[in-house]
MIRODREN-293485 format. One line per 3 residues: number of its first residue (from 1); for each residue x, y, z of N, C-alpha, C. Coordinates in steps of 0.001 Angstrom, whole numbers. Example, Ala and Ser with C-alpha at 12.3 -4.5 7.8 and 13.67 -1.06 7.14 Angstrom:
1	13190 -5690 7800 12300 -4500 7800 13200 -3300 7800; 12850 -2250 7080 13670 -1060 7140 12900 30 7870
//
This chain:
1	8306 -21185 -58944 7762 -22062 -57926 8439 -21832 -56574; 9765 -21703 -56613 10495 -21464 -55369 10080 -20134 -54747; 9841 -19134 -55640 9437 -17827 -55123 8060 -17911 -54470
4	7150 -18646 -55093 5808 -18821 -54509 5887 -19534 -53170; 6733 -20573 -53102 6906 -21296 -51849 7479 -20395 -50775; 8445 -19537 -51145 9058 -18600 -50212 8014 -17615 -49676
7	7180 -17079 -50583 6129 -16161 -50164 5124 -16848 -49245; 4797 -18097 -49573 3855 -18853 -48750 4400 -19051 -47335; 5695 -19359 -47236 6310 -19566 -45925 6313 -18277 -45113
10	6546 -17131 -45788 6519 -15839 -45093 5126 -15572 -44543; 4100 -15794 -45395 2712 -15572 -44972 2358 -16501 -43823; 2759 -17761 -43912 2461 -18739 -42870 3106 -18353 -41554
13	4354 -17899 -41608 5051 -17505 -40377 4388 -16279 -39768; 3914 -15344 -40610 3229 -14149 -40103 1931 -14518 -39427; 1165 -15407 -40062 -106 -15861 -39478 135 -16593 -38173
16	1161 -17449 -38133 1472 -18191 -36910 1859 -17258 -35782; 2683 -16249 -36090 3099 -15289 -35075 1912 -14525 -34545; 994 -14126 -35475 -204 -13395 -35052 -1068 -14248 -34149
19	-1231 -15533 -34510 -2049 -16434 -33691 -1433 -16625 -32321; -84 -16712 -32295 598 -16900 -31022 394 -15684 -30128; 487 -14477 -30706 277 -13256 -29937 -1147 -13203 -29406
22	-2104 -13615 -30229 -3497 -13616 -29808 -3714 -14592 -28657; -3091 -15764 -28750 -3202 -16732 -27664 -2556 -16186 -26391; -1423 -15498 -26541 -744 -14897 -25392 -1630 -13836 -24753
25	-2268 -13021 -25603 -3148 -11968 -25086 -4347 -12564 -24358; -4908 -13627 -24916 -6062 -14275 -24266 -5661 -14842 -22911; -4510 -15502 -22861 -4038 -16060 -21599 -3771 -14954 -20587
28	-3135 -13873 -21051 -2810 -12759 -20155 -4074 -12144 -19571; -5089 -11952 -20401 -6337 -11352 -19923 -7026 -12262 -18918; -7037 -13571 -19216 -7663 -14525 -18290 -6931 -14542 -16950
31	-5604 -14565 -16975 -4810 -14614 -15745 -4997 -13330 -14931; -4952 -12175 -15620 -5091 -10911 -14896 -6484 -10768 -14293; -7511 -11139 -15043 -8872 -11048 -14512 -9063 -11962 -13307
34	-8383 -13112 -13316 -8431 -13999 -12149 -7812 -13304 -10938; -6663 -12666 -11149 -6000 -11942 -10060 -6872 -10790 -9559; -7476 -10045 -10484 -8331 -8909 -10106 -9552 -9383 -9315
37	-10112 -10521 -9732 -11276 -11071 -9034 -10917 -11600 -7650; -9653 -11983 -7455 -9221 -12350 -6101 -9377 -11151 -5169; -9104 -9949 -5689 -9150 -8748 -4856 -10574 -8257 -4659
40	-11385 -8316 -5726 -12718 -7711 -5666 -13857 -8716 -5871; -13542 -10006 -5933 -14565 -11012 -6188 -15461 -11296 -4994; -16475 -12127 -5227 -17481 -12425 -4206 -16986 -13429 -3161
43	-15843 -14064 -3419 -15334 -15039 -2454 -14755 -14360 -1211; -14343 -13106 -1364 -13786 -12369 -227 -12283 -12547 -123; -11612 -11515 391 -10159 -11557 485 -9688 -10619 1587
46	-8536 -10955 2160 -7870 -10066 3113 -6393 -10019 2735; -5796 -8814 2795 -4382 -8708 2459 -3798 -7442 3086; -2479 -7464 3244 -1736 -6278 3682 -1203 -5596 2424
49	-1205 -4273 2420 -764 -3554 1228 140 -2382 1590; 950 -2001 604 1760 -786 689 1616 -44 -624; 1279 1244 -558 1145 2082 -1741 2256 3126 -1742
52	2909 3276 -2878 3974 4264 -3023 3742 5014 -4332; 3494 6329 -4239 3304 7156 -5423 4424 8185 -5476; 5358 7962 -6399 6493 8867 -6611 7323 9102 -5353
55	7237 8200 -4389 7921 8340 -3107 7458 9578 -2337; 6411 10239 -2836 5882 11428 -2176 4679 11094 -1305; 3894 10120 -1749 2756 9652 -954 2941 8170 -684
58	2871 7800 575 2979 6398 961 1860 6048 1930; 1331 4862 1767 283 4387 2666 461 2888 2876; 196 2447 4066 320 1027 4403 -847 636 5285
61	-1414 -525 5018 -2545 -947 5832 -3005 -2347 5481; -4180 -2685 5985 -4798 -3986 5731 -6174 -3750 5137; -6538 -4567 4165 -7814 -4391 3481 -8556 -5713 3396
64	-9887 -5621 3521 -10785 -6757 3321 -11761 -6363 2220; -11987 -7223 1245 -12945 -6949 171 -13815 -8175 -58; -15063 -7922 -455 -15966 -9012 -811 -17110 -8416 -1629
67	-17007 -8536 -2945 -18024 -7922 -3796 -18039 -6419 -3608; -19217 -5862 -3237 -19320 -4417 -3022 -19070 -4022 -1573; -18608 -4979 -760 -18300 -4704 649 -16792 -4511 818
70	-16420 -3703 1799 -14990 -3446 2008 -14733 -2998 3444; -13512 -3255 3888 -13036 -2749 5169 -11546 -2464 5011; -11062 -1416 5676 -9640 -1139 5628 -9190 -476 6917
73	-7931 -695 7238 -7294 -68 8394 -5965 497 7932; -5790 1822 8094 -4555 2466 7649 -4329 3735 8461; -3090 4032 8743 -2698 5203 9521 -3574 5300 10767
76	-4251 6459 10937 -5121 6661 12095 -6592 6560 11703; -6874 5823 10633 -8244 5718 10142 -8642 4262 9923; -9946 4031 10007 -10525 2727 9697 -11789 2966 8888
79	-12114 2030 8016 -13290 2171 7180 -14058 865 7116; -15390 964 7227 -16284 -178 7062 -17310 171 5998; -17516 -704 5039 -18514 -496 3992 -19279 -1805 3811
82	-20541 -1830 4246 -21336 -3064 4141 -22117 -3129 2833; -21807 -2222 1901 -22492 -2196 619 -23598 -1172 562; -24119 -784 1717 -25198 201 1795 -24751 1505 2456
85	-23909 1383 3484 -23421 2537 4219 -21924 2374 4448; -21186 3484 4293 -19746 3460 4551 -19433 4351 5751; -18716 3785 6719 -18290 4515 7912 -16779 4692 7865
88	-16322 5911 8108 -14891 6185 8187 -14580 6739 9567; -13730 6037 10298 -13351 6432 11653 -12063 7247 11602; -12110 8482 12100 -10921 9336 12205 -10539 9393 13687
91	-9605 8541 14070 -9299 8378 15498 -8746 9652 16130; -7831 10332 15440 -7240 11542 16022 -8270 12654 16199; -9218 12737 15297 -10253 13778 15365 -11423 13376 16251
94	-11506 12082 16565 -12602 11604 17403 -13952 11658 16712; -13953 11451 15377 -15210 11510 14643 -15410 10246 13802; -16677 10011 13461 -17040 8943 12536 -17832 9583 11401
97	-17319 9493 10180 -18024 10023 9015 -18906 8922 8423; -20090 9319 7975 -21004 8394 7310 -21147 8826 5856; -20901 7899 4934 -20956 8200 3506 -21868 7210 2790
100	-22325 7626 1623 -23039 6731 719 -22002 6077 -187; -21773 4773 -80 -20711 4132 -873 -20994 4121 -2368; -22241 4394 -2756 -22589 4381 -4175 -22309 5718 -4852
103	-21913 6722 -4058 -21606 8035 -4603 -20088 8196 -4657; -19553 8445 -5844 -18107 8609 -5998 -17668 9957 -5444; -16646 9951 -4636 -16094 11180 -4075 -14863 11594 -4872
106	-14746 12898 -5176 -13612 13369 -5961 -12294 13155 -5236; -12330 13154 -3900 -11089 13011 -3155 -10788 11550 -2807; -11543 10650 -3367 -11308 9232 -3104 -10123 8766 -3956
109	-9009 8425 -3313 -7786 8041 -4031 -8019 6884 -4984; -8867 5947 -4593 -9015 4734 -5378 -9777 4954 -6676; -10415 6110 -6858 -11123 6364 -8101 -10162 6389 -9290
112	-8912 6778 -9057 -7950 6814 -10154 -7565 5413 -10598; -7870 4405 -9769 -7522 3032 -10113 -8732 2242 -10617; -9778 2941 -11086 -10948 2258 -11636 -10520 1467 -12866
115	-10894 195 -12921 -10394 -719 -13947 -11492 -1065 -14944; -11185 -909 -16232 -12092 -1273 -17315 -11376 -2294 -18192; -11640 -3591 -17995 -10829 -4657 -18598 -10761 -4653 -20117
118	-11798 -4165 -20809 -11791 -4214 -22272 -11081 -3021 -22900; -10491 -2159 -22075 -9811 -963 -22596 -8311 -1170 -22761; -7842 -2432 -22640 -6398 -2682 -22647 -6004 -3790 -23620
121	-4760 -3718 -24076 -4101 -4826 -24752 -3254 -5564 -23721; -3282 -6891 -23760 -2663 -7718 -22723 -1505 -8533 -23280; -513 -8795 -22414 549 -9745 -22731 1047 -10365 -21431
124	1613 -11555 -21520 2079 -12263 -20332 3454 -12869 -20612; 4296 -12896 -19586 5637 -13465 -19714 6079 -13998 -18357; 7017 -14924 -18378 7573 -15435 -17138 8521 -14406 -16544
127	8577 -14378 -15225 9458 -13470 -14495 10175 -14291 -13428; 11413 -13932 -13071 12110 -14688 -12019 11321 -14790 -10715; 10428 -13830 -10459 9639 -13837 -9224 8203 -14287 -9427
130	7868 -14780 -10636 6504 -15250 -10863 6077 -15061 -12299; 4867 -14552 -12492 4336 -14248 -13814 4144 -12742 -13928; 4513 -12192 -15079 4319 -10765 -15289 3294 -10556 -16399
133	2217 -9862 -16050 1190 -9514 -17025 1248 -8005 -17246; 1314 -7606 -18508 1386 -6185 -18855 132 -5766 -19602; -447 -4660 -19178 -1632 -4102 -19823 -1287 -2709 -20355
136	-1552 -2480 -21630 -1347 -1174 -22257 -2708 -655 -22703; -3050 569 -22317 -4327 1144 -22724 -4411 1212 -24247; -5559 820 -24789 -5755 882 -26232 -5789 2338 -26688
139	-5365 2609 -27908 -5416 3983 -28426 -6836 4553 -28329; -6952 5713 -27739 -8254 6352 -27615 -9047 5944 -26393; -8552 4958 -25626 -9274 4521 -24432 -9253 5620 -23368
142	-10429 5940 -22832 -10527 7005 -21828 -10416 6411 -20431; -9199 5998 -20090 -8922 5422 -18773 -7778 6191 -18136; -7789 6298 -16813 -6730 7017 -16111 -5485 6160 -15955
145	-5686 4845 -15849 -4535 3950 -15763 -4066 3631 -17178; -2939 4189 -17580 -2452 4026 -18939 -1682 2723 -19135; -1052 2245 -18085 -287 1002 -18171 -282 321 -16806
148	-406 -996 -16822 -387 -1789 -15588 598 -2937 -15787; 1515 -3073 -14858 2445 -4211 -14858 2190 -4989 -13571; 1689 -6199 -13718 1299 -7005 -12558 2237 -8186 -12386
151	2780 -8329 -11187 3585 -9495 -10833 2708 -10421 -10005; 2500 -11648 -10493 1559 -12580 -9877 2249 -13873 -9460; 1667 -14521 -8461 2158 -15822 -8019 1682 -16894 -8993
154	2573 -17728 -9542 2138 -18784 -10462 1165 -19750 -9777; 228 -20269 -10536 -709 -21256 -9997 -2002 -20617 -9519; -1938 -19839 -8427 -3168 -19234 -7909 -3358 -17794 -8399
157	-2330 -17219 -9003 -2387 -15858 -9550 -2692 -14793 -8500; -2243 -15027 -7263 -2384 -13991 -6244 -1456 -12831 -6606; -1915 -11595 -6463 -1048 -10457 -6785 73 -10285 -5766
160	1261 -10015 -6266 2408 -9708 -5416 2753 -8222 -5497; 2643 -7665 -6704 2947 -6247 -6890 2246 -5740 -8154; 1734 -4526 -8073 1176 -3834 -9234 1928 -2525 -9421
163	2409 -2285 -10627 2954 -976 -10989 1973 -359 -11974; 1464 820 -11632 390 1428 -12407 805 2830 -12844; 710 3072 -14143 1004 4405 -14662 -298 5183 -14771
166	-432 6213 -13948 -1607 7074 -13967 -1162 8426 -14507; -1682 8790 -15673 -1238 10016 -16338 259 9892 -16629; 1095 10707 -15981 2535 10654 -16262 3334 10103 -15086
169	2662 9684 -14012 3417 9167 -12862 3059 7712 -12596; 3938 7056 -11836 3780 5646 -11518 3405 5466 -10050; 2512 4528 -9801 2167 4123 -8442 2490 2642 -8304
172	3024 2270 -7153 3355 867 -6882 2554 380 -5686; 1881 -750 -5853 1127 -1368 -4762 1702 -2757 -4523; 2204 -2996 -3330 2759 -4302 -2962 1783 -5020 -2044
175	1635 -6339 -2232 703 -7147 -1466 1464 -8199 -651; 935 -8509 540 1479 -9597 1351 365 -10161 2225; 632 -11309 2870 -344 -11972 3753 -1699 -12110 3061
178	-1683 -12608 1846 -2889 -12699 1033 -3723 -13912 1430; -4982 -13675 1788 -5900 -14757 2162 -7174 -14616 1350; -7476 -15596 492 -8680 -15569 -334 -9712 -16540 216
181	-10971 -16067 321 -12064 -16912 798 -12228 -16883 2312; -13355 -17430 2768 -13670 -17541 4203 -13689 -16178 4905; -14214 -15156 4215 -14369 -13833 4807 -15836 -13636 5178
184	-16127 -13581 6478 -17514 -13454 6939 -18013 -12027 6745; -19306 -11888 6416 -19886 -10564 6167 -19854 -9663 7396; -19775 -10241 8575 -19757 -9432 9793 -18528 -8523 9861
187	-17476 -8879 9121 -16248 -8070 9085 -16546 -6653 8603; -17561 -6509 7753 -17823 -5234 7095 -18860 -4370 7824; -19334 -4843 8963 -20310 -4087 9746 -19602 -3193 10762
190	-19986 -1934 10788 -19376 -967 11708 -19810 -1263 13155; -18862 -1459 14082 -19204 -1751 15483 -19595 -476 16237; -20839 -67 16111 -21305 1217 16658 -21063 1322 18159
193	-21301 222 18882 -21179 260 20341 -19760 625 20778; -18777 176 20020 -17381 398 20379 -16989 1866 20263; -17668 2593 19380 -17320 3997 19143 -18492 4927 19421
196	-19293 4595 20413 -20486 5372 20737 -20149 6780 21249; -18913 6969 21747 -18528 8279 22283 -17928 9198 21211; -17855 8728 19960 -17315 9533 18868 -18406 10417 18267
199	-17988 11577 17776 -18923 12478 17106 -19287 11927 15731; -20577 11919 15396 -21047 11412 14119 -21207 12570 13130; -20570 12448 11951 -20683 13446 10893 -21280 12770 9672
202	-22549 13068 9402 -23248 12433 8276 -23021 13249 7006; -22298 12664 6040 -21970 13366 4809 -22697 12781 3597; -23804 12094 3854 -24571 11524 2744 -25417 12598 2042
//
């Protein structure tokens, strides 16, 4: 009888631990998806960012996102994407490139950060600087981002930092001046009159 009770307690503890892990994974996925939707959701967002890849490539700028619309300012370039047409301003070259935003470009850096939420196992833990959500690619998942470690602000889940393992190297994206909501669609329209003297290069 004692042996049966002992076995029962072992089984119960295993089931409880499994349920706890499942609850942790569910919470982690919900929290991370909330943070991701802050960046790419329909409510709109503006933030300052810094990208560091192996200390060999660094980029800093400001980005606006709202659904399939986007705007960014970085280095000597600016980009406007109203969902139908994407304009890239190259200030030093004095040109404006026109692209189809629905066509993926091989040289587009952000393609390596394409996110497929169901391809990962999730976990969440407290961190001295907020909440840490960790995503590990599931075995066999065909994703370029193999691991994501997200540091989020408790409560609103605004992203503070993302560490992303792409292939064998790590990229770090830091966020600041995060503003969610109240982003007008006019932000994403290219001001043609302002750059009428620039050469137009249509790459559609």
